[in-house]
N, CA, C and O atoms as CSV, one atom per row, in Angstrom:
chain,resi,resn,atom,element,x,y,z
A,1,MET,N,N,25.607,60.105,-73.637
A,1,MET,CA,C,24.900,60.382,-72.374
A,1,MET,C,C,23.526,59.801,-72.403
A,1,MET,O,O,22.844,60.041,-73.399
A,2,LYS,N,N,23.010,59.041,-71.412
A,2,LYS,CA,C,21.593,58.601,-71.378
A,2,LYS,C,C,20.639,59.696,-71.012
A,2,LYS,O,O,20.876,60.692,-70.329
A,3,LYS,N,N,19.488,59.328,-71.602
A,3,LYS,CA,C,18.218,60.314,-71.322
A,3,LYS,C,C,17.944,60.211,-69.852
A,3,LYS,O,O,17.955,59.134,-69.256
A,4,GLN,N,N,17.683,61.429,-69.258
A,4,GLN,CA,C,17.038,61.552,-67.746
A,4,GLN,C,C,15.551,61.350,-67.939
A,4,GLN,O,O,14.983,62.071,-68.760
A,5,ILE,N,N,14.899,60.491,-67.304
A,5,ILE,CA,C,13.420,60.473,-67.363
A,5,ILE,C,C,12.829,60.455,-65.963
A,5,ILE,O,O,13.102,59.566,-65.156
A,6,ASN,N,N,11.953,61.538,-65.688
A,6,ASN,CA,C,11.413,61.649,-64.525
A,6,ASN,C,C,9.967,61.188,-64.441
A,6,ASN,O,O,9.124,61.656,-65.206
A,7,VAL,N,N,9.665,60.268,-63.514
A,7,VAL,CA,C,8.347,59.642,-63.435
A,7,VAL,C,C,7.836,59.683,-62.167
A,7,VAL,O,O,8.594,59.793,-61.203
A,8,VAL,N,N,6.487,59.597,-62.025
A,8,VAL,CA,C,5.888,59.535,-60.784
A,8,VAL,C,C,4.985,58.178,-60.812
A,8,VAL,O,O,4.498,57.758,-61.862
A,9,GLY,N,N,4.824,57.583,-59.649
A,9,GLY,CA,C,4.028,56.296,-59.476
A,9,GLY,C,C,3.049,56.560,-58.291
A,9,GLY,O,O,3.267,57.283,-57.319
A,10,ALA,N,N,1.955,55.853,-58.554
A,10,ALA,CA,C,0.858,56.072,-57.490
A,10,ALA,C,C,0.556,54.665,-56.737
A,10,ALA,O,O,0.157,53.631,-57.272
A,11,VAL,N,N,0.820,54.864,-55.467
A,11,VAL,CA,C,0.688,53.834,-54.460
A,11,VAL,C,C,-0.659,53.871,-53.978
A,11,VAL,O,O,-0.861,54.380,-52.875
A,12,ILE,N,N,-1.795,53.314,-54.774
A,12,ILE,CA,C,-3.141,53.676,-54.505
A,12,ILE,C,C,-3.627,52.528,-53.459
A,12,ILE,O,O,-3.629,51.329,-53.737
A,13,ARG,N,N,-4.010,53.039,-52.300
A,13,ARG,CA,C,-4.612,52.245,-51.121
A,13,ARG,C,C,-6.003,52.112,-51.212
A,13,ARG,O,O,-6.626,53.051,-51.707
A,14,ARG,N,N,-6.759,50.863,-50.726
A,14,ARG,CA,C,-8.041,50.733,-50.547
A,14,ARG,C,C,-8.118,49.575,-49.661
A,14,ARG,O,O,-7.682,48.460,-49.952
A,15,ASP,N,N,-8.734,49.914,-48.489
A,15,ASP,CA,C,-9.030,48.829,-47.454
A,15,ASP,C,C,-7.859,48.133,-47.105
A,15,ASP,O,O,-7.963,46.912,-46.985
A,16,GLY,N,N,-6.689,48.702,-46.904
A,16,GLY,CA,C,-5.453,48.061,-46.716
A,16,GLY,C,C,-4.737,47.422,-47.747
A,16,GLY,O,O,-3.632,46.932,-47.509
A,17,SER,N,N,-5.318,47.367,-49.021
A,17,SER,CA,C,-4.659,46.667,-50.045
A,17,SER,C,C,-4.052,47.809,-50.946
A,17,SER,O,O,-4.476,48.963,-50.875
A,18,ILE,N,N,-2.951,47.398,-51.869
A,18,ILE,CA,C,-2.355,48.390,-52.687
A,18,ILE,C,C,-2.467,47.854,-54.158
A,18,ILE,O,O,-2.242,46.675,-54.431
A,19,LEU,N,N,-2.802,48.726,-55.021
A,19,LEU,CA,C,-3.035,48.566,-56.407
A,19,LEU,C,C,-1.895,48.303,-57.225
A,19,LEU,O,O,-1.137,49.252,-57.425
A,20,CYS,N,N,-1.605,47.099,-57.780
A,20,CYS,CA,C,-0.394,46.901,-58.590
A,20,CYS,C,C,-0.927,46.546,-59.955
A,20,CYS,O,O,-1.944,45.871,-60.112
A,21,ALA,N,N,-0.076,47.109,-61.085
A,21,ALA,CA,C,-0.410,47.153,-62.438
A,21,ALA,C,C,0.759,46.491,-63.175
A,21,ALA,O,O,1.950,46.732,-62.980
A,22,GLN,N,N,0.190,45.534,-64.137
A,22,GLN,CA,C,1.146,44.807,-64.884
A,22,GLN,C,C,1.265,45.466,-66.273
A,22,GLN,O,O,0.271,45.559,-66.993
A,23,ARG,N,N,2.524,45.943,-66.672
A,23,ARG,CA,C,2.850,46.558,-67.954
A,23,ARG,C,C,2.519,45.606,-69.070
A,23,ARG,O,O,2.688,44.387,-69.074
A,24,GLY,N,N,1.999,46.400,-70.051
A,24,GLY,CA,C,1.478,45.817,-71.289
A,24,GLY,C,C,2.543,45.295,-72.202
A,24,GLY,O,O,3.662,45.807,-72.198
A,25,ALA,N,N,2.204,44.191,-73.066
A,25,ALA,CA,C,3.042,43.560,-73.873
A,25,ALA,C,C,3.419,44.605,-74.853
A,25,ALA,O,O,2.625,45.491,-75.168
A,26,GLY,N,N,4.721,44.510,-75.385
A,26,GLY,CA,C,5.132,45.416,-76.506
A,26,GLY,C,C,5.893,46.605,-76.009
A,26,GLY,O,O,6.680,47.171,-76.768
A,27,GLY,N,N,5.705,47.023,-74.765
A,27,GLY,CA,C,6.507,48.125,-74.285
A,27,GLY,C,C,7.735,47.608,-73.575
A,27,GLY,O,O,7.974,46.409,-73.432
A,28,SER,N,N,8.556,48.669,-73.106
A,28,SER,CA,C,9.690,48.217,-72.370
A,28,SER,C,C,9.180,47.603,-70.936
A,28,SER,O,O,8.171,47.975,-70.336
A,29,LEU,N,N,10.007,46.682,-70.559
A,29,LEU,CA,C,9.656,46.043,-69.287
A,29,LEU,C,C,8.236,45.200,-69.261
A,29,LEU,O,O,7.547,45.036,-68.255
A,30,ALA,N,N,7.971,44.742,-70.475
A,30,ALA,CA,C,6.584,44.197,-70.577
A,30,ALA,C,C,6.430,43.009,-69.621
A,30,ALA,O,O,7.328,42.197,-69.400
A,31,GLY,N,N,5.285,42.985,-69.111
A,31,GLY,CA,C,4.855,41.872,-68.302
A,31,GLY,C,C,5.418,42.045,-66.715
A,31,GLY,O,O,5.102,41.238,-65.840
A,32,MET,N,N,6.283,43.192,-66.467
A,32,MET,CA,C,6.696,43.379,-65.093
A,32,MET,C,C,5.588,44.206,-64.382
A,32,MET,O,O,4.772,44.877,-65.014
A,33,TRP,N,N,5.611,44.122,-63.162
A,33,TRP,CA,C,4.668,44.872,-62.364
A,33,TRP,C,C,5.096,46.280,-61.823
A,33,TRP,O,O,6.265,46.451,-61.477
A,34,GLU,N,N,4.175,47.290,-61.741
A,34,GLU,CA,C,4.674,48.630,-61.287
A,34,GLU,C,C,3.669,49.357,-60.584
A,34,GLU,O,O,2.554,48.842,-60.502
A,35,PHE,N,N,3.889,50.516,-60.043
A,35,PHE,CA,C,2.864,51.354,-59.528
A,35,PHE,C,C,2.452,52.220,-60.641
A,35,PHE,O,O,3.306,52.831,-61.283
A,36,PRO,N,N,1.102,52.321,-60.935
A,36,PRO,CA,C,0.733,53.196,-62.083
A,36,PRO,C,C,1.128,54.552,-61.990
A,36,PRO,O,O,1.216,55.121,-60.902
A,37,GLY,N,N,1.399,55.163,-63.196
A,37,GLY,CA,C,1.725,56.517,-63.185
A,37,GLY,C,C,2.486,56.905,-64.529
A,37,GLY,O,O,2.205,56.248,-65.531
A,38,GLY,N,N,3.352,57.840,-64.616
A,38,GLY,CA,C,3.980,58.173,-65.923
A,38,GLY,C,C,5.026,59.299,-65.715
A,38,GLY,O,O,5.459,59.640,-64.614
A,39,LYS,N,N,5.392,59.857,-66.960
A,39,LYS,CA,C,6.329,60.939,-67.108
A,39,LYS,C,C,5.593,62.348,-66.583
A,39,LYS,O,O,4.426,62.703,-66.750
A,40,ILE,N,N,6.672,63.016,-65.900
A,40,ILE,CA,C,6.040,64.446,-65.556
A,40,ILE,C,C,6.305,65.201,-66.791
A,40,ILE,O,O,7.363,65.047,-67.402
A,41,GLU,N,N,5.240,66.139,-67.244
A,41,GLU,CA,C,5.337,67.061,-68.301
A,41,GLU,C,C,5.900,68.266,-67.929
A,41,GLU,O,O,5.796,68.692,-66.779
A,42,PRO,N,N,6.633,68.994,-69.021
A,42,PRO,CA,C,7.024,70.373,-68.430
A,42,PRO,C,C,6.005,71.267,-67.898
A,42,PRO,O,O,4.904,71.267,-68.448
A,43,GLY,N,N,6.244,72.106,-66.801
A,43,GLY,CA,C,5.437,72.839,-66.082
A,43,GLY,C,C,4.489,72.177,-65.136
A,43,GLY,O,O,3.717,72.874,-64.477
A,44,GLU,N,N,4.499,70.821,-65.021
A,44,GLU,CA,C,3.589,70.090,-63.945
A,44,GLU,C,C,4.512,69.796,-62.760
A,44,GLU,O,O,5.705,69.506,-62.849
A,45,THR,N,N,3.806,69.910,-61.658
A,45,THR,CA,C,4.395,69.355,-60.420
A,45,THR,C,C,4.171,68.010,-60.410
A,45,THR,O,O,3.233,67.539,-61.053
A,46,PRO,N,N,5.090,67.161,-59.606
A,46,PRO,CA,C,4.867,65.687,-59.640
A,46,PRO,C,C,3.483,65.292,-59.280
A,46,PRO,O,O,3.016,64.313,-59.861
A,47,ARG,N,N,2.759,65.918,-58.401
A,47,ARG,CA,C,1.493,65.482,-57.868
A,47,ARG,C,C,0.390,65.766,-59.054
A,47,ARG,O,O,-0.552,64.988,-59.207
A,48,GLU,N,N,0.553,66.877,-59.847
A,48,GLU,CA,C,-0.394,67.159,-60.956
A,48,GLU,C,C,-0.181,66.088,-61.882
A,48,GLU,O,O,-1.156,65.520,-62.373
A,49,ALA,N,N,1.176,65.695,-62.219
A,49,ALA,CA,C,1.321,64.642,-63.284
A,49,ALA,C,C,0.643,63.423,-62.818
A,49,ALA,O,O,-0.069,62.799,-63.604
A,50,LEU,N,N,0.805,63.034,-61.608
A,50,LEU,CA,C,0.234,61.897,-61.084
A,50,LEU,C,C,-1.177,61.799,-61.200
A,50,LEU,O,O,-1.733,60.760,-61.558
A,51,GLU,N,N,-1.776,62.850,-60.908
A,51,GLU,CA,C,-3.359,62.982,-61.022
A,51,GLU,C,C,-3.891,62.743,-62.552
A,51,GLU,O,O,-4.898,62.083,-62.809
A,52,ARG,N,N,-3.101,63.350,-63.482
A,52,ARG,CA,C,-3.325,63.453,-64.850
A,52,ARG,C,C,-3.034,61.934,-65.357
A,52,ARG,O,O,-3.916,61.379,-66.013
A,53,GLU,N,N,-1.985,61.340,-65.110
A,53,GLU,CA,C,-1.610,60.054,-65.485
A,53,GLU,C,C,-2.650,58.938,-65.023
A,53,GLU,O,O,-2.982,58.000,-65.748
A,54,ILE,N,N,-3.094,59.134,-63.817
A,54,ILE,CA,C,-4.056,58.084,-63.389
A,54,ILE,C,C,-5.363,58.215,-64.018
A,54,ILE,O,O,-6.096,57.229,-64.092
A,55,VAL,N,N,-5.742,59.435,-64.511
A,55,VAL,CA,C,-7.051,59.664,-65.221
A,55,VAL,C,C,-6.764,59.028,-66.628
A,55,VAL,O,O,-7.666,58.362,-67.136
A,56,GLU,N,N,-5.616,59.179,-67.271
A,56,GLU,CA,C,-5.259,58.758,-68.482
A,56,GLU,C,C,-5.237,57.270,-68.609
A,56,GLU,O,O,-5.770,56.676,-69.547
A,57,GLU,N,N,-4.552,56.650,-67.555
A,57,GLU,CA,C,-4.299,55.319,-67.635
A,57,GLU,C,C,-5.345,54.508,-67.044
A,57,GLU,O,O,-5.579,53.419,-67.569
A,58,LEU,N,N,-5.984,54.863,-66.064
A,58,LEU,CA,C,-6.928,54.092,-65.282
A,58,LEU,C,C,-8.273,54.581,-65.245
A,58,LEU,O,O,-9.168,53.889,-64.759
A,59,GLN,N,N,-8.506,55.814,-65.760
A,59,GLN,CA,C,-9.884,56.354,-65.975
A,59,GLN,C,C,-10.518,56.531,-64.533
A,59,GLN,O,O,-11.731,56.367,-64.402
A,60,CYS,N,N,-9.729,56.860,-63.458
A,60,CYS,CA,C,-10.171,57.268,-62.155
A,60,CYS,C,C,-9.496,58.336,-61.649
A,60,CYS,O,O,-8.561,58.814,-62.291
A,61,ARG,N,N,-9.851,58.823,-60.506
A,61,ARG,CA,C,-9.272,59.950,-59.980
A,61,ARG,C,C,-8.696,59.675,-58.510
A,61,ARG,O,O,-9.309,58.958,-57.719
A,62,VAL,N,N,-7.471,60.295,-58.193
A,62,VAL,CA,C,-6.924,59.820,-57.036
A,62,VAL,C,C,-6.691,61.255,-56.239
A,62,VAL,O,O,-6.671,62.332,-56.835
A,63,SER,N,N,-6.529,61.128,-54.915
A,63,SER,CA,C,-6.023,62.216,-54.255
A,63,SER,C,C,-4.691,61.833,-53.764
A,63,SER,O,O,-4.541,60.839,-53.053
A,64,VAL,N,N,-3.747,62.574,-54.114
A,64,VAL,CA,C,-2.175,62.322,-53.934
A,64,VAL,C,C,-1.746,62.672,-52.424
A,64,VAL,O,O,-1.937,63.811,-51.998
A,65,GLY,N,N,-1.242,61.808,-51.729
A,65,GLY,CA,C,-0.902,62.208,-50.311
A,65,GLY,C,C,0.718,62.087,-50.220
A,65,GLY,O,O,1.431,62.445,-51.159
A,66,ALA,N,N,1.182,61.611,-49.142
A,66,ALA,CA,C,2.545,61.687,-48.755
A,66,ALA,C,C,3.506,60.908,-49.727
A,66,ALA,O,O,3.113,59.876,-50.271
A,67,GLN,N,N,4.761,61.406,-49.940
A,67,GLN,CA,C,5.626,60.833,-50.735
A,67,GLN,C,C,6.128,59.496,-50.138
A,67,GLN,O,O,6.444,59.543,-48.949
A,68,VAL,N,N,6.246,58.347,-50.759
A,68,VAL,CA,C,6.743,57.130,-50.275
A,68,VAL,C,C,8.353,57.186,-50.382
A,68,VAL,O,O,9.097,57.030,-49.414
A,69,THR,N,N,8.767,57.426,-51.664
A,69,THR,CA,C,10.217,57.372,-51.831
A,69,THR,C,C,10.504,57.891,-53.244
A,69,THR,O,O,9.639,58.046,-54.106
A,70,SER,N,N,11.860,58.152,-53.394
A,70,SER,CA,C,12.223,58.523,-54.785
A,70,SER,C,C,13.489,57.662,-54.925
A,70,SER,O,O,14.334,57.521,-54.041
A,71,THR,N,N,13.514,57.086,-56.189
A,71,THR,CA,C,14.620,56.178,-56.407
A,71,THR,C,C,15.187,56.407,-57.868
A,71,THR,O,O,14.454,56.863,-58.746
A,72,VAL,N,N,16.414,56.104,-58.090
A,72,VAL,CA,C,17.023,56.358,-59.496
A,72,VAL,C,C,17.365,54.976,-59.904
A,72,VAL,O,O,17.952,54.223,-59.127
A,73,HIS,N,N,17.006,54.606,-61.140
A,73,HIS,CA,C,17.505,53.360,-61.728
A,73,HIS,C,C,17.867,53.487,-63.173
A,73,HIS,O,O,17.116,54.014,-63.994
A,74,GLU,N,N,19.052,52.984,-63.463
A,74,GLU,CA,C,19.507,53.017,-64.925
A,74,GLU,C,C,19.019,51.763,-65.610
A,74,GLU,O,O,19.208,50.608,-65.230
A,75,TYR,N,N,18.321,52.194,-66.745
A,75,TYR,CA,C,17.790,51.161,-67.610
A,75,TYR,C,C,18.722,51.284,-68.872
A,75,TYR,O,O,19.612,52.132,-68.935
A,76,ASP,N,N,18.445,50.343,-69.913
A,76,ASP,CA,C,19.180,50.498,-71.095
A,76,ASP,C,C,18.708,51.718,-71.934
A,76,ASP,O,O,19.441,52.243,-72.772
A,77,PHE,N,N,17.499,52.124,-71.676
A,77,PHE,CA,C,16.820,53.191,-72.486
A,77,PHE,C,C,16.978,54.648,-71.829
A,77,PHE,O,O,16.582,55.687,-72.357
A,78,GLY,N,N,17.639,54.546,-70.559
A,78,GLY,CA,C,17.659,55.859,-69.847
A,78,GLY,C,C,17.778,55.859,-68.307
A,78,GLY,O,O,17.569,54.827,-67.670
A,79,ILE,N,N,18.078,56.888,-67.784
A,79,ILE,CA,C,18.164,56.796,-66.266
A,79,ILE,C,C,16.846,57.260,-65.721
A,79,ILE,O,O,16.538,58.434,-65.929
A,80,VAL,N,N,16.111,56.562,-65.116
A,80,VAL,CA,C,14.686,56.790,-64.499
A,80,VAL,C,C,14.888,57.284,-63.176
A,80,VAL,O,O,15.692,56.693,-62.455
A,81,THR,N,N,14.181,58.432,-62.694
A,81,THR,CA,C,13.950,58.886,-61.359
A,81,THR,C,C,12.486,58.628,-61.218
A,81,THR,O,O,11.663,59.201,-61.931
A,82,LEU,N,N,12.164,57.755,-60.287
A,82,LEU,CA,C,10.765,57.380,-59.851
A,82,LEU,C,C,10.599,57.849,-58.497
A,82,LEU,O,O,11.345,57.529,-57.571
A,83,THR,N,N,9.458,58.726,-58.390
A,83,THR,CA,C,9.029,59.257,-57.046
A,83,THR,C,C,7.563,58.751,-56.931
A,83,THR,O,O,6.676,59.051,-57.729
A,84,THR,N,N,7.403,57.902,-55.779
A,84,THR,CA,C,6.052,57.291,-55.525
A,84,THR,C,C,5.525,58.094,-54.499
A,84,THR,O,O,6.200,58.715,-53.678
A,85,TYR,N,N,4.054,58.056,-54.584
A,85,TYR,CA,C,3.305,58.697,-53.533
A,85,TYR,C,C,2.117,57.642,-53.204
A,85,TYR,O,O,1.650,56.787,-53.956
A,86,TYR,N,N,1.763,57.943,-51.875
A,86,TYR,CA,C,0.593,57.168,-51.448
A,86,TYR,C,C,-0.653,57.936,-51.889
A,86,TYR,O,O,-0.769,59.142,-51.675
A,87,CYS,N,N,-1.598,57.191,-52.521
A,87,CYS,CA,C,-2.900,57.928,-52.906
A,87,CYS,C,C,-4.114,57.135,-52.535
A,87,CYS,O,O,-4.150,55.917,-52.354
A,88,GLU,N,N,-5.037,57.930,-52.452
A,88,GLU,CA,C,-6.363,57.386,-52.190
A,88,GLU,C,C,-7.354,57.438,-53.393
A,88,GLU,O,O,-7.395,58.492,-54.028
A,89,LEU,N,N,-8.100,56.476,-53.742
A,89,LEU,CA,C,-8.915,56.432,-54.783
A,89,LEU,C,C,-10.176,57.428,-54.412
A,89,LEU,O,O,-10.786,57.237,-53.360
A,90,VAL,N,N,-10.537,58.456,-55.271
A,90,VAL,CA,C,-11.470,59.363,-54.858
A,90,VAL,C,C,-12.885,59.133,-55.787
A,90,VAL,O,O,-14.016,59.389,-55.374
A,91,GLU,N,N,-12.596,58.656,-56.977
A,91,GLU,CA,C,-13.708,58.506,-57.974
A,91,GLU,C,C,-13.338,57.401,-59.009
A,91,GLU,O,O,-12.231,57.283,-59.532
A,92,GLY,N,N,-14.448,56.593,-59.233
A,92,GLY,CA,C,-14.249,55.481,-60.136
A,92,GLY,C,C,-13.508,54.363,-59.795
A,92,GLY,O,O,-12.989,54.268,-58.682
A,93,ILE,N,N,-13.401,53.449,-60.702
A,93,ILE,CA,C,-12.697,52.120,-60.406
A,93,ILE,C,C,-11.664,51.959,-61.582
A,93,ILE,O,O,-11.922,52.307,-62.734
A,94,PRO,N,N,-10.559,51.441,-61.217
A,94,PRO,CA,C,-9.398,51.320,-62.400
A,94,PRO,C,C,-10.019,50.591,-63.560
A,94,PRO,O,O,-10.663,49.550,-63.430
A,95,VAL,N,N,-9.783,51.214,-64.729
A,95,VAL,CA,C,-10.119,50.567,-65.969
A,95,VAL,C,C,-8.845,50.408,-66.842
A,95,VAL,O,O,-8.113,51.368,-67.085
A,96,LEU,N,N,-8.614,49.166,-67.296
A,96,LEU,CA,C,-7.340,49.017,-68.093
A,96,LEU,C,C,-7.262,49.679,-69.454
A,96,LEU,O,O,-8.144,49.430,-70.275
A,97,SER,N,N,-6.289,50.488,-69.746
A,97,SER,CA,C,-6.043,51.018,-71.044
A,97,SER,C,C,-4.594,50.750,-71.489
A,97,SER,O,O,-4.322,50.432,-72.647
A,98,GLU,N,N,-3.809,50.873,-70.656
A,98,GLU,CA,C,-2.413,50.683,-70.899
A,98,GLU,C,C,-1.720,49.352,-70.372
A,98,GLU,O,O,-0.772,48.787,-70.918
A,99,HIS,N,N,-2.348,48.969,-69.248
A,99,HIS,CA,C,-1.935,47.724,-68.580
A,99,HIS,C,C,-2.590,46.491,-68.902
A,99,HIS,O,O,-3.751,46.492,-69.309
A,100,ASP,N,N,-1.820,45.268,-68.723
A,100,ASP,CA,C,-2.520,43.995,-69.000
A,100,ASP,C,C,-3.385,43.482,-67.979
A,100,ASP,O,O,-4.322,42.706,-68.162
A,101,ALA,N,N,-2.936,44.058,-66.693
A,101,ALA,CA,C,-3.791,43.473,-65.565
A,101,ALA,C,C,-3.550,44.385,-64.253
A,101,ALA,O,O,-2.522,45.045,-64.104
A,102,VAL,N,N,-4.448,44.358,-63.460
A,102,VAL,CA,C,-4.309,45.056,-62.170
A,102,VAL,C,C,-4.738,44.080,-61.092
A,102,VAL,O,O,-5.709,43.349,-61.289
A,103,VAL,N,N,-4.019,44.039,-59.905
A,103,VAL,CA,C,-4.485,43.267,-58.747
A,103,VAL,C,C,-4.396,44.170,-57.556
A,103,VAL,O,O,-3.662,45.158,-57.549
A,104,TRP,N,N,-5.225,43.784,-56.457
A,104,TRP,CA,C,-5.081,44.516,-55.111
A,104,TRP,C,C,-4.402,43.535,-54.309
A,104,TRP,O,O,-4.857,42.393,-54.238
A,105,LEU,N,N,-3.245,43.907,-53.633
A,105,LEU,CA,C,-2.570,43.077,-52.775
A,105,LEU,C,C,-2.392,43.564,-51.403
A,105,LEU,O,O,-2.461,44.782,-51.238
A,106,GLN,N,N,-2.169,42.791,-50.375
A,106,GLN,CA,C,-1.966,43.299,-49.059
A,106,GLN,C,C,-0.344,43.679,-49.157
A,106,GLN,O,O,0.351,43.097,-49.990
A,107,PRO,N,N,0.108,44.478,-48.448
A,107,PRO,CA,C,1.500,44.928,-48.414
A,107,PRO,C,C,2.580,43.738,-48.265
A,107,PRO,O,O,3.691,43.758,-48.796
A,108,SER,N,N,2.073,42.698,-47.455
A,108,SER,CA,C,2.891,41.431,-47.251
A,108,SER,C,C,2.965,40.500,-48.397
A,108,SER,O,O,3.780,39.578,-48.384
A,109,GLN,N,N,2.045,40.719,-49.529
A,109,GLN,CA,C,1.938,39.964,-50.756
A,109,GLN,C,C,2.644,40.563,-51.857
A,109,GLN,O,O,2.857,39.880,-52.858
A,110,LEU,N,N,3.038,41.777,-51.791
A,110,LEU,CA,C,3.787,42.574,-52.873
A,110,LEU,C,C,4.800,41.768,-53.632
A,110,LEU,O,O,4.879,41.697,-54.858
A,111,ARG,N,N,5.593,41.147,-52.719
A,111,ARG,CA,C,6.719,40.476,-53.330
A,111,ARG,C,C,6.579,39.280,-54.059
A,111,ARG,O,O,7.542,38.663,-54.515
A,112,THR,N,N,5.264,38.894,-54.194
A,112,THR,CA,C,5.028,37.648,-54.995
A,112,THR,C,C,4.925,37.916,-56.437
A,112,THR,O,O,4.753,37.036,-57.281
A,113,LEU,N,N,5.053,39.321,-56.709
A,113,LEU,CA,C,5.026,39.791,-58.160
A,113,LEU,C,C,6.461,40.018,-58.472
A,113,LEU,O,O,7.336,40.168,-57.619
A,114,GLU,N,N,6.660,40.034,-59.937
A,114,GLU,CA,C,8.064,40.550,-60.382
A,114,GLU,C,C,7.883,42.002,-60.722
A,114,GLU,O,O,7.226,42.415,-61.678
A,115,TRP,N,N,8.480,42.680,-59.912
A,115,TRP,CA,C,8.353,44.229,-59.993
A,115,TRP,C,C,9.417,44.830,-61.072
A,115,TRP,O,O,10.488,44.268,-61.303
A,116,ALA,N,N,9.040,45.929,-61.650
A,116,ALA,CA,C,10.185,46.639,-62.482
A,116,ALA,C,C,11.202,47.128,-61.548
A,116,ALA,O,O,10.798,47.573,-60.474
A,117,PRO,N,N,12.489,47.114,-61.796
A,117,PRO,CA,C,13.560,47.443,-60.884
A,117,PRO,C,C,13.404,48.786,-60.196
A,117,PRO,O,O,13.773,48.903,-59.028
A,118,ALA,N,N,12.892,49.777,-60.843
A,118,ALA,CA,C,12.668,51.080,-60.243
A,118,ALA,C,C,11.667,51.094,-59.032
A,118,ALA,O,O,11.840,51.824,-58.057
A,119,ASP,N,N,10.611,50.237,-59.167
A,119,ASP,CA,C,9.639,50.109,-58.111
A,119,ASP,C,C,10.160,49.330,-56.885
A,119,ASP,O,O,9.690,49.623,-55.786
A,120,VAL,N,N,10.973,48.487,-56.970
A,120,VAL,CA,C,11.286,47.591,-55.912
A,120,VAL,C,C,11.657,48.344,-54.592
A,120,VAL,O,O,11.185,47.903,-53.544
A,121,PRO,N,N,12.448,49.423,-54.561
A,121,PRO,CA,C,12.550,50.164,-53.223
A,121,PRO,C,C,11.374,50.586,-52.561
A,121,PRO,O,O,11.294,50.545,-51.333
A,122,ALA,N,N,10.426,51.001,-53.308
A,122,ALA,CA,C,9.093,51.482,-52.770
A,122,ALA,C,C,8.540,50.266,-52.303
A,122,ALA,O,O,8.254,50.197,-51.107
A,123,VAL,N,N,8.319,49.182,-53.130
A,123,VAL,CA,C,7.631,47.789,-52.561
A,123,VAL,C,C,8.223,47.484,-51.077
A,123,VAL,O,O,7.480,47.260,-50.122
A,124,GLU,N,N,9.625,47.501,-50.988
A,124,GLU,CA,C,10.295,47.171,-49.788
A,124,GLU,C,C,9.891,48.081,-48.672
A,124,GLU,O,O,9.669,47.638,-47.545
A,125,LEU,N,N,9.789,49.416,-48.992
A,125,LEU,CA,C,9.474,50.478,-47.874
A,125,LEU,C,C,7.951,50.098,-47.505
A,125,LEU,O,O,7.658,49.958,-46.318
A,126,ILE,N,N,7.066,49.944,-48.421
A,126,ILE,CA,C,5.680,49.814,-48.126
A,126,ILE,C,C,5.494,48.594,-47.166
A,126,ILE,O,O,4.794,48.593,-46.154
A,127,GLU,N,N,6.259,47.526,-47.667
A,127,GLU,CA,C,6.115,46.318,-46.728
A,127,GLU,C,C,6.562,46.621,-45.318
A,127,GLU,O,O,5.870,46.305,-44.351
A,128,ARG,N,N,7.691,47.218,-45.212
A,128,ARG,CA,C,8.249,47.515,-43.780
A,128,ARG,C,C,7.382,48.443,-43.040
A,128,ARG,O,O,7.269,48.286,-41.824
A,129,GLU,N,N,6.732,49.431,-43.662
A,129,GLU,CA,C,5.948,50.397,-43.101
A,129,GLU,C,C,4.487,49.716,-42.471
A,129,GLU,O,O,3.957,50.063,-41.416
A,130,SER,N,N,4.048,48.776,-43.306
A,130,SER,CA,C,2.929,47.954,-42.911
A,130,SER,C,C,3.146,47.118,-41.779
A,130,SER,O,O,2.281,46.977,-40.914
A,131,VAL,N,N,4.313,46.528,-41.735
A,131,VAL,CA,C,4.744,45.659,-40.493
A,131,VAL,C,C,4.699,46.524,-39.206
A,131,VAL,O,O,4.306,46.003,-38.162
A,132,THR,N,N,5.107,47.897,-39.237
A,132,THR,CA,C,5.458,48.596,-38.010
A,132,THR,C,C,3.993,49.426,-37.689
A,132,THR,O,O,3.917,50.128,-36.681
A,133,GLN,N,N,3.034,49.310,-38.472
A,133,GLN,CA,C,1.675,50.085,-38.217
A,133,GLN,C,C,0.848,49.345,-37.240
A,133,GLN,O,O,-0.253,49.783,-36.905
């Protein structure tokens, strides 16, 4: 039986652009793009986990807003449930500690990157929502 892994991702918005983070070399899915975030620890709510992970990974603070989507993807290392939330940057600017790169892109440009499979449904949803706004 594969391990169940519950993770959260931050769709950080600034001036209409979205923060995209490239996974570091050496880890799983190295070089692919994702919404920054991480695993939910026991006793944490998804929003608390996301706030903590962004401080740890990017050394800045976000305010967590509405849920974008929740998707389940089976990888060779386990079954990942990824729940993404729209976030606003409230303090600091992203500093790279775990990622190789970050870029700010317009929603219409998101698909120019190679996304981790679990992140793709959120990318498609964000793109669709931006077209209808």
